[in-house]
C-alpha positions as CSV (number, residue, x, y, z in Angstrom):
1,M,-8.2,29.5,-19.3
2,V,-4.9,28.1,-18.8
3,G,-5.5,28.2,-15.0
4,L,-8.7,26.3,-15.6
5,I,-7.0,23.6,-17.9
6,G,-4.1,23.4,-15.1
7,L,-6.5,22.9,-12.3
8,A,-8.7,20.1,-14.2
9,T,-5.3,18.3,-15.0
10,M,-4.4,18.4,-11.4
11,V,-7.9,17.1,-10.3
12,A,-7.5,14.3,-12.9
13,L,-4.0,13.2,-11.7
14,V,-5.1,13.3,-8.1
15,W,-8.1,11.1,-8.8
16,L,-6.0,8.8,-10.9
17,L,-3.4,8.4,-8.0
18,D,-6.3,7.7,-5.4
19,F,-7.8,5.1,-8.0
20,S,-4.4,3.5,-8.3
21,M,-3.6,3.3,-4.8
22,A,-7.1,2.0,-3.8
23,N,-6.7,-1.1,-6.2
24,E,-3.2,-1.5,-4.9
25,S,-4.6,-1.7,-1.3
26,D,-7.2,-4.2,-2.4
27,A,-4.7,-6.4,-4.2
28,E,-2.5,-6.4,-0.9
29,R,-5.5,-7.2,1.3
30,R,-6.2,-10.2,-0.9
31,R,-2.6,-11.4,-0.8
32,I,-2.4,-11.1,2.9
33,A,-5.7,-12.9,3.3
34,R,-4.6,-15.8,0.9
35,S,-1.1,-16.1,2.3
36,G,-1.8,-15.6,6.1
37,T,1.3,-13.3,6.6
38,S,2.0,-9.5,6.5
39,S,4.1,-8.0,3.9
40,F,6.6,-6.9,6.4
41,A,7.1,-10.5,7.7
42,D,7.5,-11.5,4.1
43,A,10.2,-8.7,3.6
44,V,12.3,-9.6,6.7
45,G,11.7,-13.3,6.0
46,Q,10.1,-14.0,9.4
47,D,6.9,-15.8,10.4
48,Q,4.3,-14.0,12.7
49,G,4.8,-15.9,15.9
50,G,4.0,-14.5,19.2
51,E,7.7,-14.3,20.0
52,G,8.1,-10.6,19.4
53,T,11.1,-8.7,18.3
54,R,14.6,-9.2,19.7
55,V,16.8,-6.0,19.9
56,A,20.6,-6.4,20.5
57,A,21.5,-4.2,23.5
């Protein structure tokens, strides 16, 4: 009985995690579509031009 309750709890937690991540992904997709930039470009403060990434040798 305890095993069944534990299994049901784990299934419910995995479902909640999946549901939360799906909503977060949809929100991120809408934000990107609205702003026209990626979250990585926002994080590093660069625009997404065709210049590429420069690496110091």
